[in-house]
C-alpha positions as CSV (number, residue, x, y, z in Angstrom):
1,X,-16.8,-35.2,21.5
2,X,-17.5,-35.9,25.5
3,X,-13.9,-36.4,25.6
4,X,-12.9,-33.2,24.1
5,X,-15.6,-31.2,25.1
6,X,-15.6,-29.6,21.5
7,X,-17.6,-27.3,19.8
8,X,-16.5,-27.8,16.0
9,X,-16.2,-30.6,13.6
10,X,-13.5,-30.6,10.8
11,X,-13.9,-32.9,7.7
12,X,-10.6,-33.4,5.7
13,X,-12.2,-33.4,2.5
14,X,-15.0,-31.6,0.6
15,X,-18.3,-32.6,2.1
16,X,-21.6,-32.3,0.1
17,X,-24.9,-30.6,2.0
18,X,-26.5,-33.9,2.3
19,X,-23.3,-35.6,4.1
20,X,-22.7,-32.6,6.1
21,X,-26.7,-32.7,7.7
22,X,-26.1,-36.5,7.9
23,X,-22.9,-35.9,9.7
24,X,-24.3,-32.8,12.1
25,X,-27.3,-35.4,13.1
26,X,-24.9,-37.9,14.8
27,X,-23.3,-34.8,16.9
28,X,-25.0,-33.3,19.9
29,X,-26.8,-30.2,19.4
30,X,-24.6,-26.9,19.0
31,X,-21.6,-28.6,17.3
32,X,-20.6,-27.2,14.1
33,X,-19.9,-29.5,11.3
34,X,-16.7,-27.9,8.8
35,X,-15.4,-29.4,5.9
36,X,-12.1,-28.8,5.1
37,X,-12.4,-26.0,2.3
38,X,-14.9,-24.2,4.7
39,X,-12.2,-24.3,7.3
40,X,-9.6,-22.9,4.5
41,X,-12.3,-20.1,3.5
42,X,-12.8,-18.9,6.5
43,X,-9.2,-18.3,7.3
44,X,-8.6,-16.6,3.7
45,X,-12.1,-14.2,4.6
46,X,-10.3,-13.0,7.6
47,X,-6.8,-12.7,6.1
48,X,-8.3,-10.8,3.1
49,X,-6.8,-7.5,3.5
50,X,-7.0,-5.9,0.0
51,X,-9.8,-5.4,-2.6
52,X,-8.5,-8.1,-4.9
53,X,-7.7,-10.2,-2.1
54,X,-11.3,-10.1,-0.6
55,X,-12.7,-10.5,-4.1
56,X,-11.5,-13.8,-4.6
57,X,-12.1,-15.1,-1.1
58,X,-15.9,-14.0,-1.8
59,X,-15.9,-15.8,-5.2
60,X,-14.6,-19.1,-3.8
61,X,-17.5,-19.1,-1.5
62,X,-20.1,-18.3,-3.7
63,X,-18.5,-20.9,-5.7
64,X,-18.5,-23.1,-2.9
65,X,-22.3,-22.0,-2.0
66,X,-24.0,-22.6,-5.6
67,X,-24.3,-26.4,-5.6
68,X,-25.4,-26.2,-2.4
69,X,-28.3,-23.6,-3.2
70,X,-28.8,-25.7,-6.4
71,X,-29.5,-28.7,-4.2
72,X,-32.0,-26.9,-2.0
73,X,-33.7,-25.9,-5.3
74,X,-33.7,-29.4,-6.6
75,X,-35.4,-31.0,-3.3
76,X,-38.1,-28.3,-3.2
77,X,-39.3,-29.6,-6.2
78,X,-39.6,-32.3,-4.7
79,X,-40.1,-31.6,-1.0
80,X,-42.7,-29.1,0.0
81,X,-41.2,-29.3,3.2
82,X,-39.2,-26.2,4.1
83,X,-35.5,-26.8,5.7
84,X,-36.1,-30.2,4.3
85,X,-33.0,-32.3,4.9
86,X,-31.7,-29.6,7.3
87,X,-30.2,-27.4,4.0
88,X,-32.5,-24.5,5.2
89,X,-35.5,-22.9,3.8
90,X,-35.3,-22.5,-0.2
91,X,-35.3,-19.5,-1.4
92,X,-35.9,-19.3,-5.6
93,X,-33.8,-16.4,-5.7
94,X,-30.9,-17.2,-4.1
95,X,-29.5,-19.7,-7.2
96,X,-29.5,-16.6,-9.9
97,X,-28.4,-14.1,-7.1
98,X,-25.1,-16.4,-6.3
99,X,-24.7,-16.7,-10.4
100,X,-25.6,-12.7,-11.0
101,X,-22.6,-11.9,-7.8
102,X,-20.1,-14.4,-9.5
103,X,-20.4,-12.5,-13.0
104,X,-19.8,-8.7,-11.2
105,X,-17.0,-10.2,-9.2
106,X,-15.1,-12.1,-12.3
107,X,-15.5,-8.6,-14.3
108,X,-14.2,-6.6,-11.5
109,X,-11.3,-9.0,-11.3
110,X,-10.8,-8.8,-14.8
111,X,-10.7,-5.0,-14.5
112,X,-7.7,-5.5,-12.1
113,X,-6.1,-7.8,-13.8
114,X,-6.1,-5.5,-16.8
115,X,-4.2,-2.5,-14.5
116,X,-1.7,-4.8,-13.0
117,X,-0.6,-6.0,-16.6
118,X,-0.2,-2.3,-17.4
119,X,1.6,-2.1,-14.2
120,X,3.8,-4.7,-15.0
121,X,4.5,-3.5,-19.2
122,X,5.4,-0.2,-16.7
123,X,8.0,-1.0,-14.6
124,X,9.5,-3.1,-17.6
125,X,9.9,0.2,-19.7
126,X,11.3,1.6,-16.6
127,X,14.6,-1.0,-16.6
128,X,13.0,-3.4,-13.7
129,X,12.9,-7.4,-13.9
130,X,10.2,-9.0,-12.4
131,X,10.7,-11.8,-9.8
132,X,7.8,-14.0,-8.6
133,X,8.4,-16.5,-5.3
134,X,6.1,-19.1,-5.8
135,X,5.5,-22.2,-3.5
136,X,3.8,-24.2,-0.8
137,X,2.1,-21.8,2.3
138,X,4.4,-22.1,5.7
139,X,7.4,-22.4,3.0
140,X,9.3,-19.1,4.0
141,X,9.0,-16.9,0.7
142,X,7.7,-14.0,3.0
143,X,11.2,-14.4,5.4
144,X,12.9,-14.9,1.8
145,X,11.5,-11.9,0.8
146,X,12.4,-9.8,3.6
147,X,16.3,-10.8,3.3
148,X,16.2,-9.9,-0.4
149,X,14.5,-6.6,-0.6
150,X,16.3,-3.4,-0.6
151,X,13.5,-1.3,0.4
152,X,9.4,-1.7,1.4
153,X,6.7,-2.0,-1.1
154,X,6.7,-0.2,-4.3
155,X,2.7,-1.3,-5.4
156,X,0.5,1.7,-6.1
157,X,-2.7,0.2,-4.8
158,X,-4.9,2.4,-2.6
159,X,-5.4,-0.7,-0.5
160,X,-1.9,-2.0,0.9
161,X,-0.9,-5.1,2.0
162,X,-1.2,-4.2,6.1
163,X,2.7,-6.7,6.1
164,X,4.0,-3.6,4.3
165,X,4.5,-0.9,6.8
166,X,7.6,-2.4,8.5
167,X,8.1,-5.8,6.5
168,X,6.7,-8.9,5.0
169,X,4.8,-10.9,7.5
170,X,7.0,-13.7,8.7
171,X,5.0,-15.6,11.2
172,X,5.0,-19.5,11.5
173,X,1.6,-19.5,10.3
174,X,-0.4,-20.8,7.1
175,X,-1.5,-18.6,4.4
176,X,-0.6,-15.4,6.1
177,X,0.3,-14.0,2.4
178,X,-3.3,-13.8,0.9
179,X,-2.0,-10.6,-1.2
180,X,0.7,-10.3,-3.4
181,X,3.6,-8.4,-2.3
182,X,5.9,-6.3,-4.3
183,X,9.1,-4.8,-3.3
184,X,12.5,-4.0,-5.0
185,X,15.5,-5.7,-4.8
186,X,19.3,-5.1,-5.8
187,X,20.9,-8.4,-7.4
188,X,24.0,-6.3,-7.9
189,X,24.1,-4.7,-11.6
190,X,20.3,-5.3,-11.7
191,X,17.3,-4.0,-10.3
192,X,14.2,-6.3,-9.8
193,X,11.2,-6.2,-8.6
194,X,10.3,-9.2,-6.4
195,X,6.6,-10.1,-5.5
196,X,5.5,-12.9,-3.0
197,X,2.6,-14.6,-4.1
198,X,-0.2,-16.8,-2.3
199,X,0.9,-19.5,-0.9
200,X,0.4,-22.8,-2.8
201,X,-2.4,-25.6,-0.7
202,X,-2.4,-28.9,-1.1
203,X,-5.9,-30.9,-2.8
204,X,-7.2,-27.9,-3.7
205,X,-10.7,-28.1,-5.6
206,X,-10.9,-26.5,-9.3
207,X,-13.0,-23.9,-8.0
208,X,-11.1,-23.0,-5.5
209,X,-7.8,-22.6,-7.4
210,X,-9.8,-21.4,-10.0
211,X,-10.8,-18.1,-7.6
212,X,-7.5,-17.4,-7.2
213,X,-5.7,-17.9,-10.4
214,X,-5.5,-13.8,-10.8
215,X,-2.9,-13.9,-7.9
216,X,-0.9,-16.3,-9.8
217,X,-0.7,-13.8,-12.5
218,X,2.5,-11.8,-11.2
219,X,3.6,-15.6,-11.1
220,X,3.0,-16.3,-15.0
221,X,4.3,-13.2,-15.8
222,X,7.5,-12.9,-14.2
223,X,10.8,-13.3,-15.8
224,X,11.9,-15.8,-13.2
225,X,10.2,-17.8,-11.0
226,X,12.0,-18.6,-7.5
227,X,10.1,-21.6,-6.1
228,X,10.6,-22.0,-2.1
229,X,10.5,-25.5,-0.6
230,X,10.4,-25.9,2.6
231,X,13.9,-28.2,3.3
232,X,13.3,-29.4,6.5
233,X,10.0,-31.7,5.5
234,X,10.5,-35.2,5.2
235,X,12.1,-35.6,1.5
236,X,8.9,-37.7,0.4
237,X,6.9,-34.6,1.4
238,X,8.8,-32.6,-0.3
239,X,8.4,-34.6,-3.7
240,X,4.8,-34.2,-3.6
241,X,5.0,-30.5,-3.4
242,X,7.6,-30.4,-6.3
243,X,5.4,-32.0,-8.4
244,X,2.0,-30.5,-7.5
245,X,4.1,-26.7,-7.9
246,X,5.7,-27.9,-11.3
247,X,2.0,-29.0,-12.1
248,X,0.5,-25.4,-11.3
249,X,3.3,-23.2,-13.1
250,X,3.6,-25.3,-16.2
251,X,-0.1,-24.5,-17.3
252,X,0.9,-21.2,-17.8
253,X,4.5,-20.2,-16.9
254,X,6.5,-19.8,-19.3
255,X,9.7,-18.3,-17.7
256,X,12.8,-20.0,-16.1
257,X,11.9,-21.6,-12.5
258,X,14.8,-21.4,-10.0
259,X,14.2,-24.3,-6.8
260,X,15.1,-22.6,-3.4
261,X,15.4,-25.2,-0.6
262,X,15.0,-22.8,2.5
263,X,15.4,-23.5,6.4
264,X,18.5,-25.1,5.6
265,X,19.5,-24.0,9.1
266,X,17.2,-26.5,10.4
267,X,19.4,-29.3,8.8
268,X,22.9,-30.6,8.9
269,X,25.3,-30.9,5.2
270,X,24.6,-34.9,4.8
271,X,21.0,-34.3,5.4
272,X,20.7,-31.1,2.9
273,X,23.1,-33.4,0.4
274,X,20.5,-36.2,0.8
275,X,17.5,-34.6,-0.3
276,X,19.3,-32.9,-3.1
277,X,20.3,-36.5,-4.4
278,X,16.8,-37.8,-3.9
279,X,14.7,-34.8,-5.6
280,X,17.6,-34.1,-8.4
281,X,15.5,-34.8,-11.2
282,X,12.3,-32.0,-9.9
283,X,15.0,-29.9,-8.8
284,X,18.3,-29.8,-10.6
285,X,20.5,-27.5,-9.3
286,X,18.6,-26.0,-6.4
287,X,19.9,-22.8,-4.4
288,X,20.2,-23.8,-0.4
289,X,19.5,-20.6,2.1
290,X,18.0,-19.9,4.8
291,X,15.6,-17.0,4.8
292,X,15.8,-16.4,8.9
293,X,19.3,-16.5,9.1
294,X,20.7,-15.5,5.7
295,X,22.8,-17.9,5.0
296,X,23.4,-17.9,1.3
297,X,21.3,-15.4,0.7
298,X,24.2,-13.7,-1.6
299,X,24.2,-17.2,-3.5
300,X,20.9,-16.4,-4.3
301,X,21.1,-13.0,-5.6
302,X,24.0,-14.1,-8.0
303,X,21.9,-16.9,-9.3
304,X,19.1,-14.6,-9.8
305,X,21.2,-12.4,-11.8
306,X,22.5,-15.0,-14.2
307,X,18.8,-16.2,-14.7
308,X,17.0,-13.6,-15.8
309,X,17.0,-13.0,-19.1
310,X,20.0,-11.1,-20.9
311,X,20.2,-7.2,-21.7
312,X,21.0,-6.0,-24.6
313,X,24.7,-3.7,-25.3
314,X,24.1,-0.5,-26.6
315,X,26.8,2.2,-27.7
316,X,25.0,6.0,-28.4
317,X,26.8,8.9,-29.9
318,X,25.2,12.1,-28.2
319,X,25.6,16.0,-28.5
320,X,26.5,17.9,-25.8
321,X,23.6,19.9,-24.5
322,X,21.3,20.0,-21.5
323,X,19.1,17.6,-22.8
324,X,21.6,15.1,-23.7
325,X,22.6,15.1,-20.3
326,X,19.3,13.8,-19.0
327,X,19.1,11.2,-21.3
328,X,22.6,10.2,-19.8
329,X,21.2,10.6,-16.3
330,X,18.0,8.4,-17.4
331,X,20.1,6.1,-18.9
332,X,22.0,5.1,-15.5
333,X,18.5,5.4,-13.6
334,X,17.4,2.2,-15.9
335,X,20.5,0.3,-17.3
336,X,23.7,-0.4,-16.1
337,X,26.2,1.9,-18.0
338,X,29.6,0.6,-19.1
339,X,31.5,3.5,-20.2
340,X,30.7,7.1,-20.5
341,X,33.3,9.6,-21.9
342,X,33.0,13.3,-23.3
343,X,34.0,15.1,-26.0
344,X,33.7,18.5,-27.2
345,X,30.8,17.9,-29.4
346,X,30.1,14.5,-28.3
347,X,29.1,12.3,-25.6
348,X,29.6,8.1,-26.2
349,X,27.6,6.2,-23.8
350,X,28.3,2.2,-23.6
351,X,25.6,0.3,-22.0
352,X,23.2,-2.6,-21.4
353,X,19.5,-2.9,-20.5
354,X,16.2,-4.7,-21.2
355,X,15.2,-4.3,-24.8
356,X,12.3,-1.9,-23.7
357,X,14.8,0.4,-21.8
358,X,17.5,0.1,-25.1
359,X,14.5,0.8,-27.5
360,X,13.4,3.8,-25.5
361,X,17.1,5.1,-25.1
362,X,17.2,5.1,-29.1
363,X,14.4,7.2,-29.8
364,X,15.4,9.4,-26.5
365,X,18.6,9.7,-28.5
366,X,17.2,10.5,-32.0
367,X,15.2,13.0,-30.7
368,X,18.4,15.0,-30.0
369,X,19.9,17.3,-32.5
370,X,22.5,16.1,-34.5
371,X,20.9,12.8,-34.9
372,X,22.4,10.5,-31.9
373,X,22.4,6.8,-32.3
374,X,25.9,5.0,-34.2
375,X,24.4,2.9,-36.2
376,X,28.0,1.2,-37.1
377,X,28.2,-0.1,-33.0
């Protein structure tokens, strides 16, 4: 401490209230003691800009504080001295206040999650496939989003992610993406909504992961997950992160996973080949890209299109009318039209689209006079 003149000590583990006190007793006055998770929460608190992110940070902080309040309550019953063991003066109402606040925040996050699920359903009805970027913090997800996206934010949230005015943040810092960022991306024949999610962090306790689980809903409900890995890291570190990522995703995720080895610009071809061979069991057929330079990003777009769920083929016969032209226009906006031909009395439209769009197109066609669905197709 005297050599570095530090005013804070950070312990790379979780510390209980008594441990924090005991370590503090060994240090000079005025030196703060933080454990790893207190530091993470402080950084999260600085980065939280949306209402959802702020609620999740507060929920994590309260879950961290609750056992400490319970410890104070337990000690207060055994010792009448205020501030016993350096834990601070006991307030008997504090423990219940924390529990009540946790309950209220959880309810509000549930309401936000319901709105987001409705939004996802609406986007699928509009013909969008949902693709999520997942992976450890600092793997380059935000930079890759920037390469893949064709336009800025498409979220309807009132409190927008602060990076959306121009581009997703891509600085070399941890925890820069705390909220989710969603943008439209064109893979060729299909339009997708691409969501950059909160980065994974190693060795997080259950209570902290649980506090941010709603942020991962965009991963669990995606049609495809791009698991982004920093390929410039040592192989064993990549392996450990891949294992943890798959464990996290396998909990609720049912979508196919494509592993993306990012930051290929930092490696030679032989180094990339060695990593592919060493990690083939965890990352079969990965896509090698550089979000920074744009190298092989087109190949990633092609892979995304191949891996997305198949669209349905449909052929509709529509009467020649203004209403039918509106239906044709809607199909162009929400699907991929292969053929469109006009006769004196009818229009034939052959297209492919997500099942929800095909179903809605049939309903729109059926509302026209005369009935418009080609039942022999």
